[in-house]
mmCIF file of the N, C-alpha and C atoms, coordinates in Angstrom:
data_MODEL
# 
_entry.id   MODEL 
# 
loop_
_atom_site.group_PDB 
_atom_site.id 
_atom_site.type_symbol 
_atom_site.label_atom_id 
_atom_site.label_alt_id 
_atom_site.label_comp_id 
_atom_site.label_asym_id 
_atom_site.label_entity_id 
_atom_site.label_seq_id 
_atom_site.pdbx_PDB_ins_code 
_atom_site.Cartn_x 
_atom_site.Cartn_y 
_atom_site.Cartn_z 
_atom_site.occupancy 
_atom_site.B_iso_or_equiv 
_atom_site.pdbx_formal_charge 
_atom_site.auth_seq_id 
_atom_site.auth_comp_id 
_atom_site.auth_asym_id 
_atom_site.auth_atom_id 
_atom_site.pdbx_PDB_model_num 
ATOM 1   N N  . MET A 1 1  ? 0.848  -1.155  0.000   1.00 0.00 ? 1  MET A N  1 
ATOM 2   C CA . MET A 1 1  ? 0.000  0.000   0.000   1.00 0.00 ? 1  MET A CA 1 
ATOM 3   C C  . MET A 1 1  ? 0.903  1.230   0.000   1.00 0.00 ? 1  MET A C  1 
ATOM 4   N N  . VAL A 1 2  ? 0.474  2.241   -0.746  1.00 0.00 ? 2  VAL A N  1 
ATOM 5   C CA . VAL A 1 2  ? 1.178  3.527   -0.733  1.00 0.00 ? 2  VAL A CA 1 
ATOM 6   C C  . VAL A 1 2  ? 0.496  4.395   0.320   1.00 0.00 ? 2  VAL A C  1 
ATOM 7   N N  . ASP A 1 3  ? 1.273  4.846   1.268   1.00 0.00 ? 3  ASP A N  1 
ATOM 8   C CA . ASP A 1 3  ? 0.753  5.592   2.416   1.00 0.00 ? 3  ASP A CA 1 
ATOM 9   C C  . ASP A 1 3  ? 0.624  7.075   2.076   1.00 0.00 ? 3  ASP A C  1 
ATOM 10  N N  . ARG A 1 4  ? -0.608 7.541   1.988   1.00 0.00 ? 4  ARG A N  1 
ATOM 11  C CA . ARG A 1 4  ? -0.851 8.953   1.686   1.00 0.00 ? 4  ARG A CA 1 
ATOM 12  C C  . ARG A 1 4  ? -1.091 9.776   2.945   1.00 0.00 ? 4  ARG A C  1 
ATOM 13  N N  . ASP A 1 5  ? -1.219 9.093   4.089   1.00 0.00 ? 5  ASP A N  1 
ATOM 14  C CA . ASP A 1 5  ? -1.468 9.789   5.360   1.00 0.00 ? 5  ASP A CA 1 
ATOM 15  C C  . ASP A 1 5  ? -0.664 9.097   6.462   1.00 0.00 ? 5  ASP A C  1 
ATOM 16  N N  . PRO A 1 6  ? 0.671  9.233   6.413   1.00 0.00 ? 6  PRO A N  1 
ATOM 17  C CA . PRO A 1 6  ? 1.518  8.488   7.343   1.00 0.00 ? 6  PRO A CA 1 
ATOM 18  C C  . PRO A 1 6  ? 1.396  8.975   8.791   1.00 0.00 ? 6  PRO A C  1 
ATOM 19  N N  . ALA A 1 7  ? 1.732  8.074   9.678   1.00 0.00 ? 7  ALA A N  1 
ATOM 20  C CA . ALA A 1 7  ? 1.812  8.414   11.097  1.00 0.00 ? 7  ALA A CA 1 
ATOM 21  C C  . ALA A 1 7  ? 2.985  9.376   11.306  1.00 0.00 ? 7  ALA A C  1 
ATOM 22  N N  . PRO A 1 8  ? 3.033  10.061  12.459  1.00 0.00 ? 8  PRO A N  1 
ATOM 23  C CA . PRO A 1 8  ? 4.176  10.937  12.737  1.00 0.00 ? 8  PRO A CA 1 
ATOM 24  C C  . PRO A 1 8  ? 5.498  10.190  12.541  1.00 0.00 ? 8  PRO A C  1 
ATOM 25  N N  . GLY A 1 9  ? 6.416  10.825  11.854  1.00 0.00 ? 9  GLY A N  1 
ATOM 26  C CA . GLY A 1 9  ? 7.714  10.219  11.569  1.00 0.00 ? 9  GLY A CA 1 
ATOM 27  C C  . GLY A 1 9  ? 7.753  9.508   10.231  1.00 0.00 ? 9  GLY A C  1 
ATOM 28  N N  . GLY A 1 10 ? 6.576  9.286   9.618   1.00 0.00 ? 10 GLY A N  1 
ATOM 29  C CA . GLY A 1 10 ? 6.513  8.631   8.322   1.00 0.00 ? 10 GLY A CA 1 
ATOM 30  C C  . GLY A 1 10 ? 6.643  9.641   7.190   1.00 0.00 ? 10 GLY A C  1 
ATOM 31  N N  . THR A 1 11 ? 6.651  9.126   5.966   1.00 0.00 ? 11 THR A N  1 
ATOM 32  C CA . THR A 1 11 ? 6.792  9.960   4.781   1.00 0.00 ? 11 THR A CA 1 
ATOM 33  C C  . THR A 1 11 ? 5.640  9.695   3.828   1.00 0.00 ? 11 THR A C  1 
ATOM 34  N N  . VAL A 1 12 ? 5.017  10.749  3.327   1.00 0.00 ? 12 VAL A N  1 
ATOM 35  C CA . VAL A 1 12 ? 3.971  10.576  2.324   1.00 0.00 ? 12 VAL A CA 1 
ATOM 36  C C  . VAL A 1 12 ? 4.559  9.824   1.131   1.00 0.00 ? 12 VAL A C  1 
ATOM 37  N N  . GLY A 1 13 ? 3.884  8.766   0.701   1.00 0.00 ? 13 GLY A N  1 
ATOM 38  C CA . GLY A 1 13 ? 4.347  7.973   -0.437  1.00 0.00 ? 13 GLY A CA 1 
ATOM 39  C C  . GLY A 1 13 ? 5.128  6.732   -0.054  1.00 0.00 ? 13 GLY A C  1 
ATOM 40  N N  . GLN A 1 14 ? 5.393  6.557   1.225   1.00 0.00 ? 14 GLN A N  1 
ATOM 41  C CA . GLN A 1 14 ? 6.116  5.348   1.633   1.00 0.00 ? 14 GLN A CA 1 
ATOM 42  C C  . GLN A 1 14 ? 5.254  4.125   1.331   1.00 0.00 ? 14 GLN A C  1 
ATOM 43  N N  . VAL A 1 15 ? 5.903  2.986   1.098   1.00 0.00 ? 15 VAL A N  1 
ATOM 44  C CA . VAL A 1 15 ? 5.202  1.735   0.826   1.00 0.00 ? 15 VAL A CA 1 
ATOM 45  C C  . VAL A 1 15 ? 5.124  0.968   2.139   1.00 0.00 ? 15 VAL A C  1 
ATOM 46  N N  . ILE A 1 16 ? 3.904  0.581   2.502   1.00 0.00 ? 16 ILE A N  1 
ATOM 47  C CA . ILE A 1 16 ? 3.683  -0.103  3.769   1.00 0.00 ? 16 ILE A CA 1 
ATOM 48  C C  . ILE A 1 16 ? 2.927  -1.413  3.547   1.00 0.00 ? 16 ILE A C  1 
ATOM 49  N N  . VAL A 1 17 ? 3.020  -2.295  4.528   1.00 0.00 ? 17 VAL A N  1 
ATOM 50  C CA . VAL A 1 17 ? 2.220  -3.512  4.558   1.00 0.00 ? 17 VAL A CA 1 
ATOM 51  C C  . VAL A 1 17 ? 0.964  -3.184  5.348   1.00 0.00 ? 17 VAL A C  1 
ATOM 52  N N  . ALA A 1 18 ? -0.183 -3.489  4.767   1.00 0.00 ? 18 ALA A N  1 
ATOM 53  C CA . ALA A 1 18 ? -1.454 -3.276  5.457   1.00 0.00 ? 18 ALA A CA 1 
ATOM 54  C C  . ALA A 1 18 ? -2.453 -4.272  4.896   1.00 0.00 ? 18 ALA A C  1 
ATOM 55  N N  . GLY A 1 19 ? -3.266 -4.815  5.744   1.00 0.00 ? 19 GLY A N  1 
ATOM 56  C CA . GLY A 1 19 ? -4.283 -5.742  5.285   1.00 0.00 ? 19 GLY A CA 1 
ATOM 57  C C  . GLY A 1 19 ? -4.981 -6.398  6.446   1.00 0.00 ? 19 GLY A C  1 
ATOM 58  N N  . PRO A 1 20 ? -6.016 -7.173  6.162   1.00 0.00 ? 20 PRO A N  1 
ATOM 59  C CA . PRO A 1 20 ? -6.798 -7.790  7.227   1.00 0.00 ? 20 PRO A CA 1 
ATOM 60  C C  . PRO A 1 20 ? -6.016 -8.811  8.051   1.00 0.00 ? 20 PRO A C  1 
ATOM 61  N N  . ASP A 1 21 ? -4.955 -9.359  7.478   1.00 0.00 ? 21 ASP A N  1 
ATOM 62  C CA . ASP A 1 21 ? -4.171 -10.349 8.209   1.00 0.00 ? 21 ASP A CA 1 
ATOM 63  C C  . ASP A 1 21 ? -2.902 -9.754  8.823   1.00 0.00 ? 21 ASP A C  1 
ATOM 64  N N  . GLU A 1 22 ? -2.774 -8.450  8.786   1.00 0.00 ? 22 GLU A N  1 
ATOM 65  C CA . GLU A 1 22 ? -1.612 -7.772  9.359   1.00 0.00 ? 22 GLU A CA 1 
ATOM 66  C C  . GLU A 1 22 ? -2.012 -7.082  10.661  1.00 0.00 ? 22 GLU A C  1 
ATOM 67  N N  . ASP A 1 23 ? -1.240 -7.331  11.709  1.00 0.00 ? 23 ASP A N  1 
ATOM 68  C CA . ASP A 1 23 ? -1.521 -6.715  13.006  1.00 0.00 ? 23 ASP A CA 1 
ATOM 69  C C  . ASP A 1 23 ? -1.008 -5.282  13.096  1.00 0.00 ? 23 ASP A C  1 
ATOM 70  N N  . GLU A 1 24 ? 0.035  -4.989  12.356  1.00 0.00 ? 24 GLU A N  1 
ATOM 71  C CA . GLU A 1 24 ? 0.591  -3.638  12.387  1.00 0.00 ? 24 GLU A CA 1 
ATOM 72  C C  . GLU A 1 24 ? 1.048  -3.252  10.995  1.00 0.00 ? 24 GLU A C  1 
ATOM 73  N N  . ARG A 1 25 ? 1.047  -1.985  10.714  1.00 0.00 ? 25 ARG A N  1 
ATOM 74  C CA . ARG A 1 25 ? 1.543  -1.504  9.437   1.00 0.00 ? 25 ARG A CA 1 
ATOM 75  C C  . ARG A 1 25 ? 3.046  -1.290  9.550   1.00 0.00 ? 25 ARG A C  1 
ATOM 76  N N  . ARG A 1 26 ? 3.754  -1.861  8.603   1.00 0.00 ? 26 ARG A N  1 
ATOM 77  C CA . ARG A 1 26 ? 5.210  -1.740  8.580   1.00 0.00 ? 26 ARG A CA 1 
ATOM 78  C C  . ARG A 1 26 ? 5.636  -1.062  7.293   1.00 0.00 ? 26 ARG A C  1 
ATOM 79  N N  . VAL A 1 27 ? 6.661  -0.241  7.382   1.00 0.00 ? 27 VAL A N  1 
ATOM 80  C CA . VAL A 1 27 ? 7.201  0.427   6.202   1.00 0.00 ? 27 VAL A CA 1 
ATOM 81  C C  . VAL A 1 27 ? 8.129  -0.542  5.478   1.00 0.00 ? 27 VAL A C  1 
ATOM 82  N N  . LEU A 1 28 ? 7.861  -0.744  4.177   1.00 0.00 ? 28 LEU A N  1 
ATOM 83  C CA . LEU A 1 28 ? 8.705  -1.614  3.361   1.00 0.00 ? 28 LEU A CA 1 
ATOM 84  C C  . LEU A 1 28 ? 9.753  -0.822  2.597   1.00 0.00 ? 28 LEU A C  1 
ATOM 85  N N  . ALA A 1 29 ? 9.388  0.389   2.197   1.00 0.00 ? 29 ALA A N  1 
ATOM 86  C CA . ALA A 1 29 ? 10.307 1.214   1.409   1.00 0.00 ? 29 ALA A CA 1 
ATOM 87  C C  . ALA A 1 29 ? 9.878  2.676   1.529   1.00 0.00 ? 29 ALA A C  1 
ATOM 88  N N  . PRO A 1 30 ? 10.810 3.590   1.308   1.00 0.00 ? 30 PRO A N  1 
ATOM 89  C CA . PRO A 1 30 ? 10.473 5.009   1.417   1.00 0.00 ? 30 PRO A CA 1 
ATOM 90  C C  . PRO A 1 30 ? 9.594  5.511   0.271   1.00 0.00 ? 30 PRO A C  1 
ATOM 91  N N  . GLY A 1 31 ? 9.474  4.733   -0.799  1.00 0.00 ? 31 GLY A N  1 
ATOM 92  C CA . GLY A 1 31 ? 8.639  5.129   -1.927  1.00 0.00 ? 31 GLY A CA 1 
ATOM 93  C C  . GLY A 1 31 ? 8.487  3.979   -2.914  1.00 0.00 ? 31 GLY A C  1 
ATOM 94  N N  . VAL A 1 32 ? 7.636  4.182   -3.904  1.00 0.00 ? 32 VAL A N  1 
ATOM 95  C CA . VAL A 1 32 ? 7.360  3.134   -4.892  1.00 0.00 ? 32 VAL A CA 1 
ATOM 96  C C  . VAL A 1 32 ? 8.620  2.782   -5.686  1.00 0.00 ? 32 VAL A C  1 
ATOM 97  N N  . GLY A 1 33 ? 9.379  3.787   -6.104  1.00 0.00 ? 33 GLY A N  1 
ATOM 98  C CA . GLY A 1 33 ? 10.595 3.520   -6.872  1.00 0.00 ? 33 GLY A CA 1 
ATOM 99  C C  . GLY A 1 33 ? 11.580 2.647   -6.109  1.00 0.00 ? 33 GLY A C  1 
ATOM 100 N N  . ALA A 1 34 ? 11.778 2.959   -4.845  1.00 0.00 ? 34 ALA A N  1 
ATOM 101 C CA . ALA A 1 34 ? 12.692 2.168   -4.009  1.00 0.00 ? 34 ALA A CA 1 
ATOM 102 C C  . ALA A 1 34 ? 12.162 0.744   -3.835  1.00 0.00 ? 34 ALA A C  1 
ATOM 103 N N  . HIS A 1 35 ? 10.845 0.611   -3.702  1.00 0.00 ? 35 HIS A N  1 
ATOM 104 C CA . HIS A 1 35 ? 10.266 -0.725  -3.552  1.00 0.00 ? 35 HIS A CA 1 
ATOM 105 C C  . HIS A 1 35 ? 10.426 -1.532  -4.845  1.00 0.00 ? 35 HIS A C  1 
ATOM 106 N N  . LEU A 1 36 ? 10.205 -0.907  -5.987  1.00 0.00 ? 36 LEU A N  1 
ATOM 107 C CA . LEU A 1 36 ? 10.398 -1.603  -7.264  1.00 0.00 ? 36 LEU A CA 1 
ATOM 108 C C  . LEU A 1 36 ? 11.861 -1.991  -7.463  1.00 0.00 ? 36 LEU A C  1 
ATOM 109 N N  . ASP A 1 37 ? 12.783 -1.125  -7.084  1.00 0.00 ? 37 ASP A N  1 
ATOM 110 C CA . ASP A 1 37 ? 14.214 -1.465  -7.162  1.00 0.00 ? 37 ASP A CA 1 
ATOM 111 C C  . ASP A 1 37 ? 14.517 -2.689  -6.309  1.00 0.00 ? 37 ASP A C  1 
ATOM 112 N N  . ALA A 1 38 ? 13.942 -2.739  -5.096  1.00 0.00 ? 38 ALA A N  1 
ATOM 113 C CA . ALA A 1 38 ? 14.169 -3.879  -4.206  1.00 0.00 ? 38 ALA A CA 1 
ATOM 114 C C  . ALA A 1 38 ? 13.567 -5.153  -4.795  1.00 0.00 ? 38 ALA A C  1 
ATOM 115 N N  . LEU A 1 39 ? 12.402 -5.049  -5.420  1.00 0.00 ? 39 LEU A N  1 
ATOM 116 C CA . LEU A 1 39 ? 11.796 -6.222  -6.055  1.00 0.00 ? 39 LEU A CA 1 
ATOM 117 C C  . LEU A 1 39 ? 12.649 -6.733  -7.207  1.00 0.00 ? 39 LEU A C  1 
ATOM 118 N N  . LEU A 1 40 ? 13.194 -5.813  -8.003  1.00 0.00 ? 40 LEU A N  1 
ATOM 119 C CA . LEU A 1 40 ? 14.048 -6.222  -9.116  1.00 0.00 ? 40 LEU A CA 1 
ATOM 120 C C  . LEU A 1 40 ? 15.301 -6.939  -8.630  1.00 0.00 ? 40 LEU A C  1 
ATOM 121 N N  . ALA A 1 41 ? 15.811 -6.535  -7.484  1.00 0.00 ? 41 ALA A N  1 
ATOM 122 C CA . ALA A 1 41 ? 17.032 -7.130  -6.935  1.00 0.00 ? 41 ALA A CA 1 
ATOM 123 C C  . ALA A 1 41 ? 16.750 -8.403  -6.132  1.00 0.00 ? 41 ALA A C  1 
ATOM 124 N N  . ALA A 1 42 ? 15.500 -8.652  -5.776  1.00 0.00 ? 42 ALA A N  1 
ATOM 125 C CA . ALA A 1 42 ? 15.149 -9.779  -4.905  1.00 0.00 ? 42 ALA A CA 1 
ATOM 126 C C  . ALA A 1 42 ? 15.164 -11.101 -5.676  1.00 0.00 ? 42 ALA A C  1 
ATOM 127 N N  . GLU A 1 43 ? 15.411 -12.153 -4.933  1.00 0.00 ? 43 GLU A N  1 
ATOM 128 C CA . GLU A 1 43 ? 15.276 -13.496 -5.485  1.00 0.00 ? 43 GLU A CA 1 
ATOM 129 C C  . GLU A 1 43 ? 13.833 -13.932 -5.235  1.00 0.00 ? 43 GLU A C  1 
ATOM 130 N N  . LEU A 1 44 ? 13.017 -13.860 -6.283  1.00 0.00 ? 44 LEU A N  1 
ATOM 131 C CA . LEU A 1 44 ? 11.599 -14.160 -6.149  1.00 0.00 ? 44 LEU A CA 1 
ATOM 132 C C  . LEU A 1 44 ? 11.360 -15.658 -6.267  1.00 0.00 ? 44 LEU A C  1 
ATOM 133 N N  . ASP A 1 45 ? 10.434 -16.160 -5.468  1.00 0.00 ? 45 ASP A N  1 
ATOM 134 C CA . ASP A 1 45 ? 10.009 -17.550 -5.617  1.00 0.00 ? 45 ASP A CA 1 
ATOM 135 C C  . ASP A 1 45 ? 9.313  -17.670 -6.966  1.00 0.00 ? 45 ASP A C  1 
ATOM 136 N N  . PRO A 1 46 ? 9.481  -18.816 -7.651  1.00 0.00 ? 46 PRO A N  1 
ATOM 137 C CA . PRO A 1 46 ? 8.817  -18.953 -8.951  1.00 0.00 ? 46 PRO A CA 1 
ATOM 138 C C  . PRO A 1 46 ? 7.293  -18.908 -8.807  1.00 0.00 ? 46 PRO A C  1 
ATOM 139 N N  . SER A 1 47 ? 6.644  -18.392 -9.838  1.00 0.00 ? 47 SER A N  1 
ATOM 140 C CA . SER A 1 47 ? 5.177  -18.342 -9.809  1.00 0.00 ? 47 SER A CA 1 
ATOM 141 C C  . SER A 1 47 ? 4.617  -19.735 -10.087 1.00 0.00 ? 47 SER A C  1 
ATOM 142 N N  . ASP A 1 48 ? 3.370  -19.924 -9.758  1.00 0.00 ? 48 ASP A N  1 
ATOM 143 C CA . ASP A 1 48 ? 2.672  -21.198 -9.957  1.00 0.00 ? 48 ASP A CA 1 
ATOM 144 C C  . ASP A 1 48 ? 2.277  -21.321 -11.433 1.00 0.00 ? 48 ASP A C  1 
ATOM 145 N N  . PRO A 1 49 ? 2.783  -22.354 -12.141 1.00 0.00 ? 49 PRO A N  1 
ATOM 146 C CA . PRO A 1 49 ? 2.460  -22.492 -13.570 1.00 0.00 ? 49 PRO A CA 1 
ATOM 147 C C  . PRO A 1 49 ? 0.958  -22.623 -13.836 1.00 0.00 ? 49 PRO A C  1 
ATOM 148 N N  . ASP A 1 50 ? 0.224  -23.249 -12.918 1.00 0.00 ? 50 ASP A N  1 
ATOM 149 C CA . ASP A 1 50 ? -1.222 -23.382 -13.109 1.00 0.00 ? 50 ASP A CA 1 
ATOM 150 C C  . ASP A 1 50 ? -1.901 -22.022 -13.058 1.00 0.00 ? 50 ASP A C  1 
ATOM 151 N N  . ALA A 1 51 ? -1.421 -21.142 -12.193 1.00 0.00 ? 51 ALA A N  1 
ATOM 152 C CA . ALA A 1 51 ? -1.991 -19.801 -12.102 1.00 0.00 ? 51 ALA A CA 1 
ATOM 153 C C  . ALA A 1 51 ? -1.694 -19.011 -13.369 1.00 0.00 ? 51 ALA A C  1 
ATOM 154 N N  . LEU A 1 52 ? -0.507 -19.225 -13.947 1.00 0.00 ? 52 LEU A N  1 
ATOM 155 C CA . LEU A 1 52 ? -0.167 -18.528 -15.181 1.00 0.00 ? 52 LEU A CA 1 
ATOM 156 C C  . LEU A 1 52 ? -1.127 -18.905 -16.303 1.00 0.00 ? 52 LEU A C  1 
ATOM 157 N N  . ALA A 1 53 ? -1.592 -20.149 -16.315 1.00 0.00 ? 53 ALA A N  1 
ATOM 158 C CA . ALA A 1 53 ? -2.533 -20.590 -17.337 1.00 0.00 ? 53 ALA A CA 1 
ATOM 159 C C  . ALA A 1 53 ? -3.852 -19.819 -17.238 1.00 0.00 ? 53 ALA A C  1 
ATOM 160 N N  . ASP A 1 54 ? -4.185 -19.356 -16.034 1.00 0.00 ? 54 ASP A N  1 
ATOM 161 C CA . ASP A 1 54 ? -5.402 -18.567 -15.834 1.00 0.00 ? 54 ASP A CA 1 
ATOM 162 C C  . ASP A 1 54 ? -5.175 -17.080 -16.069 1.00 0.00 ? 54 ASP A C  1 
ATOM 163 N N  . GLY A 1 55 ? -3.953 -16.699 -16.429 1.00 0.00 ? 55 GLY A N  1 
ATOM 164 C CA . GLY A 1 55 ? -3.648 -15.300 -16.686 1.00 0.00 ? 55 GLY A CA 1 
ATOM 165 C C  . GLY A 1 55 ? -3.315 -14.501 -15.445 1.00 0.00 ? 55 GLY A C  1 
ATOM 166 N N  . VAL A 1 56 ? -3.050 -15.195 -14.334 1.00 0.00 ? 56 VAL A N  1 
ATOM 167 C CA . VAL A 1 56 ? -2.732 -14.529 -13.072 1.00 0.00 ? 56 VAL A CA 1 
ATOM 168 C C  . VAL A 1 56 ? -1.400 -15.067 -12.575 1.00 0.00 ? 56 VAL A C  1 
ATOM 169 N N  . ALA A 1 57 ? -0.553 -14.194 -12.088 1.00 0.00 ? 57 ALA A N  1 
ATOM 170 C CA . ALA A 1 57 ? 0.723  -14.639 -11.537 1.00 0.00 ? 57 ALA A CA 1 
ATOM 171 C C  . ALA A 1 57 ? 1.008  -13.893 -10.248 1.00 0.00 ? 57 ALA A C  1 
ATOM 172 N N  . TRP A 1 58 ? 1.413  -14.621 -9.236  1.00 0.00 ? 58 TRP A N  1 
ATOM 173 C CA . TRP A 1 58 ? 1.818  -14.040 -7.955  1.00 0.00 ? 58 TRP A CA 1 
ATOM 174 C C  . TRP A 1 58 ? 3.254  -14.440 -7.695  1.00 0.00 ? 58 TRP A C  1 
ATOM 175 N N  . TRP A 1 59 ? 4.048  -13.501 -7.253  1.00 0.00 ? 59 TRP A N  1 
ATOM 176 C CA . TRP A 1 59 ? 5.406  -13.802 -6.844  1.00 0.00 ? 59 TRP A CA 1 
ATOM 177 C C  . TRP A 1 59 ? 5.542  -13.408 -5.390  1.00 0.00 ? 59 TRP A C  1 
ATOM 178 N N  . ASP A 1 60 ? 6.313  -14.199 -4.680  1.00 0.00 ? 60 ASP A N  1 
ATOM 179 C CA . ASP A 1 60 ? 6.556  -13.887 -3.283  1.00 0.00 ? 60 ASP A CA 1 
ATOM 180 C C  . ASP A 1 60 ? 8.005  -13.458 -3.118  1.00 0.00 ? 60 ASP A C  1 
ATOM 181 N N  . ALA A 1 61 ? 8.203  -12.390 -2.415  1.00 0.00 ? 61 ALA A N  1 
ATOM 182 C CA . ALA A 1 61 ? 9.544  -11.894 -2.119  1.00 0.00 ? 61 ALA A CA 1 
ATOM 183 C C  . ALA A 1 61 ? 9.719  -11.937 -0.606  1.00 0.00 ? 61 ALA A C  1 
ATOM 184 N N  . PRO A 1 62 ? 10.085 -13.115 -0.064  1.00 0.00 ? 62 PRO A N  1 
ATOM 185 C CA . PRO A 1 62 ? 10.146 -13.273 1.402   1.00 0.00 ? 62 PRO A CA 1 
ATOM 186 C C  . PRO A 1 62 ? 10.987 -12.220 2.106   1.00 0.00 ? 62 PRO A C  1 
ATOM 187 N N  . GLY A 1 63 ? 12.061 -11.757 1.513   1.00 0.00 ? 63 GLY A N  1 
ATOM 188 C CA . GLY A 1 63 ? 12.918 -10.779 2.154   1.00 0.00 ? 63 GLY A CA 1 
ATOM 189 C C  . GLY A 1 63 ? 12.342 -9.368  2.161   1.00 0.00 ? 63 GLY A C  1 
ATOM 190 N N  . LEU A 1 64 ? 11.224 -9.182  1.467   1.00 0.00 ? 64 LEU A N  1 
ATOM 191 C CA . LEU A 1 64 ? 10.639 -7.846  1.361   1.00 0.00 ? 64 LEU A CA 1 
ATOM 192 C C  . LEU A 1 64 ? 9.287  -7.738  2.056   1.00 0.00 ? 64 LEU A C  1 
ATOM 193 N N  . ARG A 1 65 ? 9.014  -8.645  2.935   1.00 0.00 ? 65 ARG A N  1 
ATOM 194 C CA . ARG A 1 65 ? 7.721  -8.610  3.638   1.00 0.00 ? 65 ARG A CA 1 
ATOM 195 C C  . ARG A 1 65 ? 7.807  -7.801  4.890   1.00 0.00 ? 65 ARG A C  1 
# 
């Protein structure tokens, strides 16, 4: 999620983890560009070939969670 209303000490535009299964919001990167750079450098787990057949692909970047 891109944070448009950060808590004190945060930065507008920072990338955070947020969702129904998350207990706290954590900052992943100071901005989208930095997060994309980290994804490009990460060793991603391979996507599920069956999901690719449906036109959907998910990659997991364990080091970037």
